C-alpha positions in Angstrom: 104.9 106.0 80.4 104.3 103.7 77.8 100.9 104.1 75.4 99.6 100.8 73.5 96.8 99.9 71.8 94.8 97.5 74.2 92.2 95.0 71.9 89.4 93.3 73.4 87.4 89.8 72.0 83.8 88.7 73.4 82.5 89.7 76.4 84.9 92.1 77.5 84.1 94.1 74.4 80.7 93.7 75.7 81.3 94.7 78.8 84.4 98.0 77.6 81.5 98.5 74.7 84.9 98.8 72.3 86.5 96.4 70.2 90.4 98.5 70.7 91.4 101.3 72.2 94.6 103.4 72.7 95.9 104.5 76.8 98.2 105.9 78.3 99.8 103.6 81.0 102.2 103.6 84.0 102.0 100.0 84.6 105.3 97.7 85.2 103.7 95.0 83.8 101.0 93.0 81.7 99.3 92.5 85.0 99.2 95.6 86.5 97.8 96.8 83.0 95.1 95.2 82.9 94.6 95.9 86.7 93.8 99.6 85.0 91.7 98.7 82.2 89.9 96.0 84.9 88.9 98.9 87.4 88.4 101.1 84.7 85.5 99.3 82.1 84.3 97.1 85.0 85.6 93.6 83.5 84.9 90.6 86.0 87.3 88.2 84.7 89.6 87.5 86.8 93.6 87.5 85.7 93.4 83.6 86.3 90.9 83.1 83.6 92.0 85.0 81.0 95.0 85.0 78.5 97.6 88.2 77.4 99.2 88.5 73.8 101.4 91.2 72.7 102.0 92.3 69.2 100.0 88.7 68.0 102.1 86.9 70.4 100.8 85.4 73.8 102.9 86.7 76.3 103.5 86.7 80.1 101.2 87.6 82.3 104.6 89.6 84.5 106.2 90.7 80.9 106.4 94.3 80.4 105.0 96.8 78.8 106.1 98.1 75.4 105.7 101.4 73.7 103.5 101.0 71.5 102.9 97.8 71.5 99.1 96.2 70.7 97.7 94.0 73.4 94.9 91.9 73.6 93.1 90.5 76.4 91.8 87.0 75.8 88.7 85.7 77.6 87.8 82.0 77.1 85.2 81.5 74.4 82.9 78.9 74.6 82.4 77.1 70.9 79.2 75.1 68.9 
């Protein structure tokens, strides 16, 4: 089991009602971590529409979940 800090941006932050949270996860990879989080907060974004970063660096969804990491789920952002 890993303990991570999740960061939410834009519409994900609005849906979760918070900018970050610390969670325990048994997910084997970042994809599984997002699935857990999506179920908990009801996120509507499909995995293919998001980016994921670990400790400030973009990562792949199949990467392992490192204990103690800061994981950011990043939805597309429209500019103006």
